[in-house]
C-alpha positions as CSV (number, residue, x, y, z in Angstrom):
1,M,-10.8,-27.5,35.4
2,S,-9.0,-25.7,38.2
3,N,-6.7,-22.8,37.8
4,T,-4.4,-24.1,40.5
5,T,-2.5,-26.3,38.1
6,Q,1.1,-25.3,37.2
7,A,1.6,-23.4,34.0
8,P,2.6,-25.6,31.1
9,V,6.1,-25.6,29.8
10,W,7.5,-26.6,26.4
11,E,10.5,-28.5,25.2
12,E,13.7,-26.7,24.4
13,C,13.1,-26.2,20.6
14,K,16.2,-24.1,19.7
15,D,18.4,-25.6,17.1
16,G,21.2,-23.1,16.7
17,T,19.4,-21.2,13.9
18,E,17.5,-18.7,16.0
19,Q,18.6,-15.8,13.9
20,R,17.3,-17.2,10.6
21,V,14.6,-15.3,8.7
22,E,11.4,-17.3,8.9
23,L,10.1,-16.6,5.3
24,I,6.7,-18.1,5.7
25,F,5.8,-16.1,8.7
26,V,7.3,-12.9,7.3
27,S,5.6,-13.2,3.9
28,L,2.2,-14.0,5.2
29,Y,2.3,-11.5,8.1
30,V,3.4,-8.8,5.6
31,L,0.5,-9.8,3.3
32,I,-2.0,-9.8,6.1
33,F,-0.7,-6.4,7.4
34,V,-0.8,-4.6,4.0
35,A,-4.1,-6.1,2.8
36,G,-5.8,-5.8,6.1
37,L,-4.6,-2.2,6.6
38,I,-5.9,-1.2,3.2
39,L,-9.2,-3.0,3.3
40,N,-10.2,-2.1,6.8
41,L,-9.2,1.6,6.4
42,T,-11.2,1.7,3.2
43,A,-14.2,0.2,5.0
44,L,-13.9,2.7,7.8
45,V,-13.7,5.6,5.3
46,V,-16.8,4.4,3.5
47,F,-18.7,3.9,6.7
48,F,-17.9,7.3,8.2
49,C,-18.3,9.3,5.0
50,H,-21.7,7.8,4.2
51,T,-23.4,8.5,7.5
52,K,-26.8,8.8,5.8
53,T,-26.8,5.2,4.9
54,R,-25.5,3.9,8.2
55,S,-27.6,1.0,9.5
56,H,-27.7,-1.2,12.6
57,T,-25.5,-3.8,10.8
58,T,-23.1,-1.0,9.7
59,V,-22.5,-0.2,13.4
60,Y,-21.3,-3.8,14.0
61,M,-19.2,-3.7,10.8
62,T,-17.6,-0.4,11.8
63,N,-16.5,-1.9,15.1
64,L,-15.4,-5.1,13.3
65,A,-13.2,-3.1,11.0
66,L,-11.7,-1.3,14.0
67,A,-11.0,-4.6,15.7
68,D,-9.4,-6.0,12.6
69,L,-7.4,-2.8,12.1
70,F,-6.0,-2.9,15.7
71,L,-5.1,-6.5,15.1
72,V,-3.1,-5.9,12.0
73,C,-1.3,-3.0,13.7
74,T,0.3,-5.5,16.0
75,L,1.8,-7.5,13.2
76,P,4.8,-5.2,12.4
77,V,6.4,-6.3,15.7
78,R,5.9,-10.0,14.7
79,I,7.4,-9.3,11.3
80,Y,10.4,-7.7,13.0
81,Y,10.8,-10.8,15.2
82,H,10.5,-13.3,12.4
83,L,13.0,-11.4,10.3
84,G,15.5,-12.7,12.9
85,F,15.7,-9.7,15.2
86,Q,15.1,-11.5,18.4
87,D,16.1,-8.5,20.6
88,T,12.4,-7.5,20.8
89,P,11.6,-6.3,24.3
90,P,9.7,-9.0,26.2
91,L,7.2,-6.5,27.5
92,L,6.4,-5.3,24.0
93,C,6.0,-9.0,22.9
94,E,3.4,-9.5,25.6
95,I,1.5,-6.3,25.0
96,M,1.3,-7.0,21.3
97,G,0.1,-10.6,22.0
98,V,-2.6,-9.5,24.4
99,V,-3.8,-6.7,22.0
100,L,-4.0,-9.3,19.2
101,L,-6.0,-11.7,21.2
102,I,-8.4,-9.0,22.5
103,N,-9.2,-7.9,19.0
104,M,-9.4,-11.4,17.6
105,Y,-12.1,-12.3,20.1
106,G,-13.7,-8.9,19.6
107,S,-13.9,-9.8,15.9
108,I,-15.4,-13.2,16.7
109,F,-18.1,-11.7,18.9
110,L,-18.9,-9.0,16.4
111,L,-19.2,-11.6,13.6
112,S,-21.8,-13.5,15.6
113,C,-23.6,-10.2,16.3
114,I,-23.8,-9.5,12.6
115,S,-25.1,-13.0,11.8
116,F,-27.8,-12.7,14.6
117,D,-28.8,-9.2,13.5
118,R,-29.3,-10.3,9.9
119,C,-31.3,-13.3,11.0
120,V,-33.8,-11.4,13.2
121,A,-34.1,-8.6,10.6
122,V,-35.2,-11.1,8.0
123,C,-37.2,-13.5,10.1
124,F,-39.0,-10.9,12.2
125,P,-39.2,-7.8,10.0
126,M,-42.5,-6.5,11.4
127,S,-41.7,-7.0,15.1
128,Q,-41.5,-3.8,17.0
129,R,-39.5,-5.5,19.7
130,V,-36.9,-6.6,17.2
131,R,-36.7,-3.2,15.6
132,E,-36.2,-1.6,19.0
133,G,-33.6,-4.2,20.0
134,R,-31.6,-3.6,16.8
135,K,-31.3,0.1,17.8
136,R,-29.1,-1.0,20.7
137,A,-26.3,-2.0,18.4
138,P,-23.9,0.7,19.7
139,F,-24.4,-0.5,23.3
140,I,-23.9,-4.1,22.3
141,C,-20.6,-3.2,20.6
142,L,-19.6,-1.3,23.7
143,A,-20.4,-4.4,25.7
144,V,-18.3,-6.6,23.4
145,W,-15.2,-4.3,23.9
146,V,-15.7,-4.3,27.7
147,I,-16.1,-8.1,27.8
148,T,-13.1,-8.8,25.6
149,I,-10.8,-6.3,27.3
150,G,-12.1,-7.1,30.8
151,A,-11.7,-10.9,30.3
152,S,-8.2,-10.7,28.8
153,L,-6.3,-8.2,31.0
154,P,-6.7,-10.0,34.4
155,I,-5.5,-13.3,32.9
156,Y,-2.5,-11.5,31.4
157,L,-1.7,-9.5,34.6
158,I,-1.8,-12.4,37.0
159,K,1.3,-14.3,35.9
160,P,2.5,-17.6,37.4
161,P,5.9,-17.4,39.0
162,D,7.5,-20.4,37.2
163,N,8.8,-20.3,33.6
164,Q,8.2,-16.6,33.3
165,N,11.7,-15.9,32.1
166,Q,11.6,-18.7,29.4
167,T,8.4,-17.2,28.0
168,Q,9.8,-13.8,27.8
169,T,13.1,-14.8,26.1
170,Q,11.3,-16.7,23.4
171,C,8.8,-13.9,22.7
172,F,6.7,-15.0,19.6
173,G,8.7,-18.3,19.3
174,S,6.7,-20.0,22.1
175,V,3.2,-20.3,23.4
176,P,2.2,-17.5,25.8
177,I,1.5,-18.8,29.3
178,Y,-1.4,-16.4,29.8
179,A,-3.2,-18.0,26.8
180,T,-2.7,-21.6,28.0
181,R,-3.8,-21.4,31.6
182,A,-6.9,-23.4,32.6
183,I,-9.2,-20.5,33.0
184,A,-8.0,-18.9,29.8
185,V,-8.4,-22.1,27.7
186,T,-11.8,-22.9,29.2
187,S,-13.2,-19.4,28.6
188,S,-11.6,-19.2,25.1
189,L,-13.0,-22.6,23.9
190,I,-16.5,-22.1,25.4
191,T,-17.3,-18.4,25.6
192,G,-14.8,-17.1,23.0
193,F,-15.4,-19.6,20.3
194,G,-18.1,-22.2,21.1
195,V,-21.0,-19.8,21.9
196,P,-20.3,-17.4,18.9
197,L,-20.1,-20.4,16.6
198,L,-23.4,-21.7,17.9
199,V,-25.0,-18.3,17.4
200,M,-23.7,-18.2,13.8
201,L,-24.9,-21.7,13.0
202,I,-28.4,-21.1,14.4
203,S,-28.7,-17.6,12.8
204,S,-27.5,-18.9,9.4
205,W,-29.9,-21.8,9.5
206,G,-32.8,-19.5,10.4
207,L,-31.8,-17.0,7.7
208,I,-31.5,-19.7,5.0
209,R,-34.9,-21.2,6.0
210,A,-36.6,-17.8,5.9
211,I,-35.2,-16.9,2.5
212,S,-35.9,-20.4,1.0
213,H,-39.5,-20.2,2.1
214,S,-40.1,-16.7,1.0
215,Q,-42.4,-15.8,-1.9
216,A,-39.6,-13.7,-3.4
217,A,-37.4,-16.7,-3.6
218,Q,-40.1,-18.9,-5.0
219,S,-40.9,-16.4,-7.7
220,E,-37.2,-16.1,-8.5
221,L,-37.0,-12.5,-7.6
222,V,-34.3,-13.4,-5.1
223,D,-31.5,-15.9,-5.9
224,S,-31.8,-17.8,-2.7
225,R,-29.1,-20.3,-3.7
226,K,-26.6,-17.5,-4.2
227,I,-27.4,-16.1,-0.7
228,Q,-27.1,-19.6,0.8
229,R,-23.7,-20.0,-0.8
230,M,-22.6,-16.6,0.6
231,I,-23.8,-17.7,4.1
232,A,-21.9,-21.0,3.8
233,I,-18.7,-19.2,2.6
234,C,-18.8,-16.9,5.7
235,L,-19.2,-19.9,8.0
236,I,-16.4,-21.8,6.3
237,I,-14.1,-18.7,6.6
238,F,-15.0,-18.4,10.3
239,L,-14.2,-22.1,10.9
240,C,-11.0,-22.2,8.8
241,C,-9.6,-19.1,10.5
242,F,-10.5,-19.8,14.1
243,L,-11.0,-23.6,14.6
244,P,-7.3,-24.5,14.1
245,Y,-6.2,-22.0,16.8
246,H,-8.7,-23.2,19.4
247,L,-8.0,-26.8,18.6
248,N,-4.3,-26.1,19.2
249,L,-5.2,-24.4,22.5
250,W,-7.1,-27.5,23.6
251,L,-4.3,-29.9,22.6
252,I,-1.7,-27.7,24.4
253,Y,-3.7,-27.7,27.6
254,L,-4.1,-31.5,27.4
255,H,-0.3,-32.0,27.1
256,Q,0.5,-29.7,30.0
257,R,4.2,-30.8,30.7
258,P,6.1,-30.6,28.5
259,I,4.5,-29.2,25.3
260,P,6.1,-30.8,22.3
261,C,8.0,-28.5,19.9
262,G,5.7,-29.7,17.0
263,L,2.6,-28.5,18.9
264,V,4.3,-25.1,19.6
265,T,5.0,-24.8,15.9
266,S,1.4,-25.8,15.1
267,Y,0.1,-23.1,17.5
268,R,2.2,-20.4,15.8
269,Y,0.9,-21.3,12.4
270,S,-2.7,-21.5,13.7
271,L,-2.4,-18.0,15.1
272,M,-1.2,-16.7,11.8
273,V,-4.2,-18.3,10.1
274,A,-6.5,-16.7,12.6
275,C,-5.0,-13.3,11.8
276,L,-5.9,-13.9,8.1
277,N,-9.5,-13.3,9.1
278,A,-8.7,-9.6,9.3
279,V,-8.3,-9.7,5.5
280,L,-11.2,-12.0,4.8
281,D,-13.7,-10.1,7.0
282,P,-14.1,-7.1,4.5
283,L,-14.3,-9.4,1.5
284,A,-16.8,-11.8,3.0
285,Y,-19.0,-9.5,5.0
286,Y,-19.0,-6.1,3.5
287,F,-19.6,-7.4,0.0
288,T,-22.2,-9.9,1.2
289,T,-24.1,-7.1,3.0
290,E,-24.3,-5.2,-0.3
291,T,-25.9,-8.3,-1.8
292,F,-28.3,-8.5,1.1
293,R,-29.3,-4.9,0.6
294,E,-29.9,-5.3,-3.2
295,R,-31.5,-8.8,-3.1
296,V,-33.2,-9.1,0.3
297,D,-34.2,-5.7,1.6
298,L,-36.3,-4.8,-1.4
299,D,-38.2,-8.0,-1.5
300,V,-38.3,-9.5,2.0
301,L,-41.6,-7.8,2.9
302,R,-43.2,-10.0,0.2
303,M,-42.9,-12.8,2.8
304,W,-45.2,-10.9,5.2
305,P,-47.8,-9.1,3.0
306,T,-49.8,-6.5,4.9
307,T,-53.1,-5.0,4.1
308,G,-53.6,-1.4,3.5
309,Q,-50.0,-0.8,2.4
310,S,-48.6,-0.5,-1.1
311,S,-45.3,-2.1,-2.1
312,E,-43.9,1.4,-2.5
313,N,-44.7,2.2,1.2
314,N,-43.1,-1.1,2.2
315,R,-39.9,-0.1,0.3
316,A,-39.9,3.3,1.8
317,G,-40.5,2.3,5.4
318,G,-39.5,-1.3,5.5
319,P,-38.2,-2.8,8.7
320,L,-35.0,-4.1,7.3
321,N,-32.1,-1.7,7.6
322,T,-29.1,-4.0,7.3
């Protein structure tokens, strides 16, 4: 796909009720903001106050909580707009939109990093190369931030000349042009969603396979079915939150000129559903990690028994530090 195509436009969807309060958007964005703020701040306090128990996975989760926190901090502007106050400055609308997308994709990449980190920790617990690689978690997180910010800002800053005023006047009531251009849609669907989803699917399959075939699971020391359900729940949450948004992006790009009002509305709802991930991340991943610590870390070395080492030494110096 070429980036030389004209920017898409949408049908005039105003119906004379622009000043109405959009209760669904207001209610859900308020819920996401309050719950996301509390849960992610609590997670950050726990992570920073318990530095002795910080692990490689905790590094990813700290950055995930930061990304989700930055995301929910953009929601008050959206709440203000959906309350009917459409005098929101266009520049503020655009900045909040870009910050939201940057942190949404930061969350997606970090979730895939967490999934991959767990997989290699369980599947290759005695590998020195894996242990050394997991120590690079801070640098990987830094790379995630550089990639998401570096990939988003140029697309936002280079604006097409046509339809710019229409985009600004509608603020959050329309589809942002910088998110629907060819290069943005292509990179979002493939790099921003497809690759992380593939990593999560492969990592989850490897993790489930390793746990299912472990001696600990066969001796019922580990409830492998419970862990499998948790992995499945995390994948379902990921798909339910992010698949509708990216499906809408694809449909919008296919329509080009003009974009139907129904598709614009669908896009707005899908973006709200994507924001819901900022609340579900702490519930799905922080609590699941605690289960992995209690259920997997203590018994995973049974899958790879070593001679000359007692079980107590394995527990004290085991390779899993998730």
